[in-house]
C-alpha positions as CSV (number, residue, x, y, z in Angstrom):
1,M,0.0,0.0,0.0
2,N,2.8,2.4,0.8
3,N,4.6,1.7,-2.5
4,K,1.4,2.3,-4.5
5,T,0.9,5.6,-2.6
6,L,4.4,6.7,-3.3
7,I,4.2,5.8,-7.0
8,I,0.9,7.7,-7.3
9,S,2.3,10.7,-5.5
10,V,5.4,10.9,-7.7
11,A,3.2,10.5,-10.8
12,L,1.0,13.4,-9.7
13,I,4.0,15.6,-9.0
14,I,5.5,14.8,-12.5
15,S,2.1,15.5,-14.1
16,A,1.8,18.8,-12.2
17,N,5.3,19.9,-13.3
18,T,4.5,19.0,-16.9
19,A,1.3,20.9,-16.8
20,T,3.1,23.9,-15.4
21,A,5.7,23.8,-18.0
22,N,3.1,23.6,-20.8
23,V,1.3,26.6,-19.3
24,C,4.5,28.6,-19.1
25,Q,5.3,27.8,-22.7
26,Q,1.9,29.0,-23.8
27,D,1.7,32.0,-21.5
28,R,4.6,34.4,-21.9
29,H,3.6,36.2,-18.6
30,C,4.1,33.0,-16.6
31,F,6.3,33.7,-13.5
32,K,9.2,31.4,-12.8
33,L,11.2,31.5,-9.6
34,P,14.9,31.9,-10.1
35,P,17.2,29.1,-8.8
36,P,18.4,29.7,-5.3
37,A,21.6,31.7,-5.2
38,E,24.5,30.7,-3.1
39,Y,25.2,32.9,-0.1
40,V,28.7,34.4,-0.2
41,P,29.8,36.1,3.0
42,T,31.5,39.5,2.4
43,Y,34.0,41.2,4.7
44,N,35.5,44.5,3.7
45,K,38.7,46.0,5.1
46,L,38.9,43.4,7.9
47,T,41.1,44.5,10.8
48,V,43.0,42.2,13.1
49,K,40.5,42.7,16.0
50,Q,37.6,42.0,13.7
51,A,39.2,38.8,12.5
52,I,39.8,37.7,16.1
53,L,36.2,38.4,16.9
54,I,35.0,36.3,14.0
55,A,37.3,33.5,14.9
56,L,36.1,33.5,18.5
57,E,32.4,33.5,17.3
58,N,32.8,30.6,14.8
59,N,35.2,28.4,16.7
60,Q,33.4,25.4,18.2
61,N,36.0,24.8,20.8
62,V,35.2,28.1,22.5
63,E,31.7,26.9,23.5
64,S,33.0,23.4,24.5
65,D,35.6,25.0,26.8
66,Q,32.9,27.3,28.3
67,M,30.8,24.2,29.1
68,S,33.7,22.5,30.7
69,V,34.4,25.5,32.9
70,S,30.7,25.7,33.8
71,V,30.7,22.1,35.0
72,A,33.8,22.7,37.2
73,K,32.1,25.8,38.6
74,L,29.0,23.7,39.5
75,A,31.4,21.4,41.4
76,V,32.6,24.3,43.4
77,D,29.0,25.4,44.2
78,N,28.3,21.8,45.3
79,A,31.3,21.8,47.6
80,Y,30.1,25.0,49.2
81,Y,26.6,23.5,49.6
82,N,28.1,20.7,51.7
83,F,28.5,23.2,54.6
84,A,24.9,24.5,54.3
85,P,22.0,23.0,56.3
86,Q,20.7,19.9,54.6
87,L,17.0,19.1,54.9
88,S,15.2,15.9,54.0
89,A,11.6,14.9,54.7
90,D,9.2,12.1,53.8
91,A,5.6,11.3,54.7
92,S,3.2,8.4,54.3
93,A,-0.4,7.6,54.9
94,A,-2.3,4.3,55.3
95,F,-6.0,3.8,54.8
96,T,-7.6,0.5,55.8
97,K,-11.3,-0.2,55.6
98,G,-12.9,-0.2,59.0
99,S,-9.8,1.4,60.7
100,T,-8.7,4.9,61.5
101,P,-6.3,6.3,58.9
102,T,-2.7,6.5,60.0
103,Y,-0.3,9.3,59.0
104,N,3.5,9.2,59.4
105,A,6.1,11.8,58.7
106,Y,9.8,12.0,59.1
107,S,12.2,15.0,58.7
108,Q,15.9,15.5,59.3
109,V,18.1,18.5,59.3
110,T,21.9,18.1,59.3
111,L,24.7,20.7,59.4
112,N,28.4,20.2,58.9
113,T,30.8,22.9,59.8
114,P,34.3,23.6,58.3
115,I,35.9,22.6,61.7
116,G,34.4,19.1,61.6
117,T,31.4,19.6,63.8
118,S,28.3,17.7,62.7
119,L,24.8,18.4,64.0
120,S,21.7,16.5,63.1
121,F,18.1,16.7,64.2
122,E,15.6,14.0,63.4
123,Y,11.9,14.6,64.0
124,T,8.9,12.3,63.7
125,P,5.6,14.2,64.3
126,K,2.3,12.5,65.0
127,F,-0.5,14.5,63.4
128,L,-3.5,12.6,64.9
129,A,-1.9,11.9,68.2
130,P,-4.9,13.3,70.2
131,Y,-7.3,11.0,68.3
132,Q,-5.1,7.9,68.5
133,G,-4.6,7.8,72.2
134,N,-1.2,8.2,73.9
135,V,1.0,8.6,70.9
136,A,4.2,10.6,71.1
137,S,6.0,12.9,68.6
138,T,9.7,12.3,68.9
139,G,12.8,14.2,68.0
140,T,16.5,13.3,68.3
141,V,19.4,15.7,68.4
142,V,23.0,14.4,67.8
143,L,26.1,16.6,68.1
144,A,29.5,15.2,67.2
145,Q,32.9,17.0,67.4
146,P,36.2,15.4,66.4
147,L,39.0,16.6,68.5
148,L,42.0,15.1,66.8
149,Q,41.5,13.2,63.5
150,G,39.0,15.1,61.3
151,F,39.4,18.4,63.2
152,G,40.3,21.7,61.6
153,L,39.6,23.8,58.6
154,A,42.5,22.5,56.5
155,F,41.2,18.9,56.4
156,N,37.5,19.6,56.3
157,E,37.8,22.1,53.4
158,I,39.8,19.7,51.2
159,G,36.8,18.9,49.0
160,L,36.1,22.7,48.6
161,T,39.7,23.6,47.8
162,D,40.1,20.6,45.5
163,A,37.0,21.6,43.5
164,Y,38.2,25.2,43.3
165,A,41.6,24.1,42.1
166,T,40.0,22.0,39.4
167,Y,37.9,24.9,38.4
168,Q,41.0,27.1,38.2
169,V,42.8,24.6,36.0
170,G,39.7,24.5,33.7
171,A,39.5,28.2,33.5
172,L,43.2,28.5,32.8
173,T,42.9,25.9,30.1
174,F,40.1,27.9,28.5
175,K,42.2,31.0,28.6
176,S,45.2,29.2,27.1
177,N,43.1,27.9,24.3
178,M,41.7,31.4,23.6
179,M,45.2,32.9,23.5
180,T,46.3,30.1,21.1
181,L,43.4,30.9,18.9
182,V,44.1,34.6,19.0
183,Q,47.8,34.0,18.3
184,S,47.0,31.8,15.3
185,T,44.5,34.3,14.0
186,I,47.0,37.2,14.2
187,A,49.8,35.1,12.6
188,N,47.5,33.9,9.8
189,Y,46.1,37.4,9.2
190,Y,49.5,38.9,8.7
191,S,50.7,35.9,6.6
192,Y,47.8,36.5,4.3
193,L,48.4,40.2,4.2
194,I,52.1,39.8,3.5
195,S,51.2,37.3,0.7
196,L,49.0,40.0,-0.9
197,Y,51.8,42.6,-0.5
198,N,54.5,40.2,-1.9
199,L,52.3,39.3,-4.9
200,E,51.9,42.9,-5.8
201,Q,55.6,43.6,-5.5
202,N,56.3,40.5,-7.6
203,R,53.8,41.7,-10.2
204,E,55.7,45.0,-10.5
205,S,59.0,43.3,-10.8
206,L,57.5,41.0,-13.5
207,E,56.3,43.9,-15.5
208,A,59.7,45.5,-15.2
209,A,61.4,42.3,-16.3
210,K,59.0,42.0,-19.3
211,L,59.8,45.6,-20.3
212,A,63.6,44.9,-19.9
213,A,63.3,41.8,-22.1
214,D,61.3,43.7,-24.8
215,N,63.9,46.5,-24.8
216,A,66.7,44.0,-25.0
217,K,65.1,42.4,-28.1
218,M,64.8,45.7,-29.8
219,Q,68.4,46.7,-29.0
220,V,69.6,43.3,-30.3
221,K,67.8,43.9,-33.6
222,V,69.4,47.3,-34.1
223,G,72.8,46.0,-33.0
224,Q,73.1,48.0,-29.7
225,L,73.1,44.9,-27.4
226,A,74.8,41.5,-27.5
227,Q,72.8,38.3,-27.8
228,S,74.2,37.1,-24.5
229,Q,72.7,40.1,-22.7
230,L,69.3,39.3,-24.3
231,S,69.6,35.8,-22.9
232,N,70.3,37.2,-19.5
233,A,67.2,39.4,-19.8
234,E,65.0,36.5,-20.8
235,A,66.4,34.3,-18.0
236,S,65.6,37.1,-15.6
237,L,62.1,37.2,-17.0
238,A,61.6,33.5,-16.6
239,Q,62.8,33.7,-13.0
240,Q,60.4,36.5,-12.3
241,Q,57.5,34.5,-13.8
242,L,58.4,31.5,-11.7
243,S,58.6,33.7,-8.6
244,F,55.3,35.3,-9.4
245,K,53.6,31.8,-9.8
246,E,55.1,30.6,-6.5
247,Q,53.8,33.7,-4.8
248,E,50.3,33.1,-6.2
249,N,50.3,29.6,-4.8
250,A,51.5,30.9,-1.4
251,L,48.7,33.4,-1.5
252,I,46.1,30.8,-2.1
253,Q,47.4,28.5,0.7
254,N,47.7,31.4,3.2
255,R,44.2,32.5,2.3
256,Q,42.7,29.1,2.9
257,I,44.6,28.8,6.2
258,F,43.3,32.2,7.3
259,L,39.7,31.5,6.3
260,T,39.9,28.1,8.1
261,T,41.0,29.9,11.3
262,L,38.1,32.3,11.0
263,G,35.7,29.5,10.4
264,I,34.1,31.0,7.3
265,P,33.6,29.4,3.8
266,F,36.4,29.4,1.3
267,N,34.2,31.3,-1.2
268,S,33.9,34.3,1.1
269,N,34.7,37.7,-0.4
270,I,37.3,39.2,2.0
271,T,39.5,42.2,1.9
272,L,42.0,43.2,4.6
273,D,42.9,46.5,6.1
274,Q,46.3,46.5,4.5
275,T,48.1,48.5,7.1
276,L,50.9,47.5,9.4
277,P,51.9,49.1,12.7
278,T,53.8,52.4,12.1
279,S,55.8,52.3,15.4
280,Y,58.0,49.5,16.7
281,P,59.1,50.5,20.2
282,S,62.0,48.9,21.9
283,I,61.8,47.3,25.4
284,K,64.4,48.5,27.9
285,S,63.9,45.7,30.5
286,Y,62.3,42.3,30.7
287,K,61.4,42.7,34.4
288,P,57.9,44.2,34.0
289,Y,56.9,41.3,31.7
290,Y,58.4,38.8,34.1
291,L,56.7,40.2,37.1
292,R,53.3,40.1,35.3
293,A,54.1,36.6,34.1
294,L,54.5,35.4,37.7
295,Q,50.9,36.5,38.3
296,N,49.3,35.7,35.0
297,N,51.4,33.1,33.1
298,I,49.2,30.0,32.3
299,N,51.9,27.4,33.2
300,I,52.8,29.1,36.5
301,L,49.1,29.4,37.6
302,T,48.3,25.9,36.5
303,Q,51.2,24.4,38.5
304,K,50.1,26.4,41.5
305,A,46.6,25.2,41.2
306,Q,47.7,21.6,40.8
307,M,49.9,22.0,43.8
308,V,46.8,22.7,45.9
309,N,45.7,19.1,45.2
310,V,49.1,17.7,46.3
311,K,49.0,19.8,49.5
312,N,45.6,18.4,50.3
313,N,46.9,14.9,49.8
314,V,49.6,15.6,52.4
315,I,47.0,17.1,54.8
316,S,44.7,14.1,54.3
317,A,47.7,11.7,54.9
318,K,48.6,13.5,58.1
319,N,45.0,13.4,59.3
320,A,44.9,9.7,58.7
321,R,47.8,9.2,61.1
322,K,46.2,11.1,64.0
323,W,44.4,9.5,66.9
324,T,40.7,9.5,66.8
325,L,39.0,11.3,69.7
326,T,35.4,12.2,69.1
327,L,33.1,13.9,71.5
328,S,29.4,13.3,70.9
329,A,26.2,14.3,72.7
330,T,22.6,13.1,72.1
331,F,19.2,13.7,73.6
332,N,15.6,13.1,72.6
333,V,12.7,15.5,72.6
334,I,9.3,13.9,73.2
335,G,5.9,15.5,72.8
336,Q,3.2,13.4,74.6
337,S,-0.5,13.9,74.0
338,S,-3.4,11.8,75.5
339,A,-6.9,11.3,74.0
340,I,-9.2,14.3,73.6
341,T,-11.9,15.3,76.1
342,A,-15.5,16.2,75.6
343,N,-14.6,19.9,74.8
344,N,-12.3,18.7,72.0
345,T,-9.1,19.5,73.7
346,P,-6.3,17.0,74.7
347,A,-6.7,15.8,78.2
348,N,-2.9,16.0,78.8
349,A,0.0,17.3,76.6
350,T,3.6,17.3,77.7
351,A,7.0,17.9,76.2
352,A,10.2,16.6,77.7
353,V,13.9,16.0,77.0
354,S,14.9,12.4,77.6
355,N,17.9,10.1,77.4
356,P,20.6,12.8,77.3
357,G,24.0,11.3,76.8
358,V,27.6,12.3,76.2
359,N,30.2,10.0,74.7
360,L,33.9,10.3,74.3
361,A,35.5,7.8,71.9
362,L,39.3,7.3,71.5
363,I,41.0,5.1,68.8
364,I,44.8,4.8,68.8
365,P,46.4,3.4,65.6
366,I,49.4,1.1,66.2
367,R,52.1,0.6,63.6
368,A,50.1,2.3,60.8
369,V,52.8,1.6,58.3
370,D,50.5,2.1,55.3
371,T,49.5,5.6,56.3
372,K,53.1,6.5,57.0
373,A,54.1,5.3,53.5
374,T,51.3,7.3,52.0
375,L,52.4,10.4,53.9
376,I,56.0,10.1,52.8
377,S,54.9,9.6,49.2
378,D,52.7,12.6,49.2
379,E,55.4,14.8,50.8
380,I,57.8,13.7,48.1
381,S,55.3,14.6,45.4
382,L,54.8,18.0,47.0
383,A,58.5,18.6,47.1
384,Q,58.8,17.7,43.5
385,Q,56.0,20.0,42.6
386,Q,57.7,22.9,44.4
387,I,61.0,22.1,42.5
388,N,59.2,22.0,39.2
389,L,57.5,25.3,39.9
390,A,60.9,26.9,40.7
391,V,62.4,25.4,37.5
392,T,59.4,26.7,35.5
393,E,59.8,30.2,37.0
394,N,63.6,30.3,36.1
395,T,62.9,28.9,32.6
396,L,60.2,31.5,32.2
397,R,62.6,34.3,33.2
398,Q,65.1,33.2,30.5
399,T,62.4,32.7,27.9
400,I,61.1,36.3,28.5
401,K,64.7,37.6,28.3
402,N,65.2,35.9,25.0
403,A,61.8,37.2,23.7
404,V,62.8,40.8,24.6
405,I,66.2,40.4,22.9
406,S,64.5,39.0,19.8
407,L,61.9,41.8,19.8
408,N,64.6,44.5,20.0
409,L,66.6,42.7,17.3
410,A,63.6,42.7,15.0
411,R,63.1,46.4,15.6
412,D,66.7,47.1,14.7
413,R,66.3,45.0,11.6
414,I,63.2,47.0,10.6
415,L,65.1,50.3,10.9
416,V,68.0,48.8,8.8
417,R,65.5,47.5,6.2
418,Q,63.7,50.9,6.0
419,Q,67.0,52.7,5.4
420,Q,68.0,50.1,2.8
421,I,64.7,50.7,0.9
422,V,65.4,54.4,0.9
423,L,68.9,53.9,-0.6
424,T,67.5,51.3,-3.1
425,R,64.8,53.8,-4.2
426,D,67.5,56.4,-4.8
427,S,69.4,53.8,-7.0
428,V,66.2,53.1,-9.0
429,R,65.6,56.9,-9.6
430,N,69.3,57.3,-10.8
431,A,68.9,54.3,-13.0
432,E,65.7,55.7,-14.5
433,I,67.5,59.0,-15.2
434,K,70.3,57.2,-16.9
435,L,67.9,55.0,-18.9
436,A,66.1,58.2,-20.1
437,Y,69.4,59.5,-21.5
438,G,70.6,56.2,-22.9
439,Q,73.4,55.7,-20.3
440,A,71.9,52.6,-18.7
441,A,70.4,49.4,-20.0
442,A,66.9,48.2,-19.3
443,L,68.3,45.1,-17.8
444,E,70.2,47.1,-15.3
445,M,67.0,49.0,-14.5
446,S,65.2,45.7,-14.0
447,E,67.9,44.5,-11.6
448,Y,67.5,47.6,-9.5
449,R,63.7,47.2,-9.3
450,Q,64.2,43.6,-8.3
451,N,66.5,44.6,-5.5
452,L,63.9,47.1,-4.4
453,T,61.2,44.5,-4.5
454,N,63.3,42.1,-2.4
455,S,64.0,44.8,0.1
456,Q,60.4,45.6,0.5
457,I,59.4,42.0,0.9
458,A,62.1,41.5,3.5
459,L,60.9,44.6,5.4
460,G,57.3,43.3,5.4
461,Q,58.5,39.9,6.7
462,T,60.6,41.5,9.4
463,E,57.6,43.6,10.5
464,V,55.5,40.5,10.8
465,N,58.3,38.7,12.7
466,Y,58.2,41.7,15.2
467,I,54.4,41.4,15.6
468,N,54.6,37.6,16.1
469,T,57.4,38.0,18.6
470,K,55.4,40.6,20.5
471,V,52.4,38.3,20.6
472,G,54.5,35.5,22.0
473,L,55.8,37.8,24.7
474,L,52.3,38.8,25.6
475,I,51.3,35.2,25.9
476,L,54.2,34.6,28.3
477,S,53.1,37.5,30.4
478,G,49.5,36.5,30.2
479,D,48.5,39.9,28.7
480,L,47.5,38.9,25.2
481,L,43.7,38.9,25.6
482,K,43.9,42.2,27.6
483,E,46.0,43.7,24.8
484,Y,43.3,43.0,22.2
485,G,40.4,44.0,24.5
486,I,39.1,40.4,25.1
487,A,37.5,39.6,28.5
488,L,36.5,36.0,29.3
489,K,33.4,35.2,31.2
490,Y,33.3,31.9,33.0
C-alpha cells in the first residue's frame, strides 16, 4: 500500500510539473522563480581585531571549553553546599477499611561545619496523636565533634579547595586555548596580508622584467646589445615569472589557512585592512613582563593550582595518622498527648527531654605503616611540585629575556630595512634618469627594481616577525587577551 501511494504521488508531481511547463510555454507572462543563489559572506577592510572576533564566534572549541568550565564551577558550588544546612523529609499515609487512617512523617536537618562539627536533628511528628490515644511525637538531636582526627579547617575544606583548584585549571585551560586561537588568527592574518603585498611587489618586478626583455630584443635587432645580454634578460624574466607563480600559490594557501582559522567558507569575499603598525618601540627591560608573568602566566598558575591538590593529599595523609578522639552528645525531645476530652481538647500534653548522653571515643592506631608510606609519598610529590615550579619560573625568566632580545633585534632590523629601501629607491631613480638619457640598459634597471622588491618583501616579513614575537611575549606574560580587549566570562 505504501509503495502504491508513493508511485501515485510521484506521478501526480510529475504531471503537475509537466502541466506547469506547458502553461509557461503558452503564456509568456508565466512567472518562474529563479534558482536559489549561493550565499557568499563578504568582509570589507577586515582588521585584526575584527578577525579575532569572527574566529572566536565561529570556533566550536570556545563553546565546548565554556561548558567544561561551567561544569567545574558547579562542582565548586556543590562543595560550598556541603557546609549549608541539609533538609530531608518524607511522609506516608495508610488507609484501611474499618480502621482509622494513620499518617506518618519524618524529617531530618543536618549541618556540617568547616571545623568538623556535625549536628543533626531528626523529628517524627504524629499529626493525629490526640485522636489515636497516647502517641508521642519524637525528635533526636545528635552533636559530634572530632577533637584530633577530622578536626580543623585545612582537612574539612579539602573537598572545597580541590574543587576550586580543578575549576582554576579548567579556567586557565580555557584562557590558554583562547590565547592560542588569538595568536594563530593574528599570525595567519599577517601571513595572508604579506602574501598579498608580496604578490603585488612581484607583479611590479615581473612587469619591469618584461619591459627589460622587450627592450633587449629591440636593442639586439638594431645592434646595440649583444645576444648574451638578451639571454640574461630572458632568463631574468623566466625567473620573475616563476617567482610570481610561486607567490600566487603561497597566497592561495595562506588565504585558505586564514579562512579556516576564521571558520568561514572558502568562497567568502574578503579584503584586509592593508596596514601594518607604524611604530615599533624597543623594550628596555624584561622585568615588568616577568613580574606580570609570575601573576598571569598560564603554566605558572596551572602548576600552583595543581599543587593545591598535592598539598591536600599531604593534609589528608597527616590526618589519617592522627588518633581518633570524638566527643558526641545526644538527647531526645518527646511530645506526649493523650486522648481528647469532651470539649475537643487534649486531656494532657507534655514535652520533655529524655535520654541525654555524652560519649567520648578514642581510637589509637598502632604501627600504621601504610598511612606513613602514603604520607612520605605525598610529601615527596609536594617537594617535586615545588621544585618543578621553581624550574618553570627560572625557565620563564630566561624565555622572556630571549623574547625581549628577539623583539629588540627585530626592531633594529626594521630600521635597517627601512634605510635600505630608501637607498635602493635612490638607486632606482638614478637608473631611471640614466635610462632616459641612454646611459643605462633596461636590464640594469630591472635588476635595481628587483632589489627594491626584495628589500620591500624583506621589510614586510621582518615587521610580521616583530608582531609575532610581540604576541609570543604577551602570551608569556598572560596579557595577550587584555592587549586586544578580550574579557573572558566563565
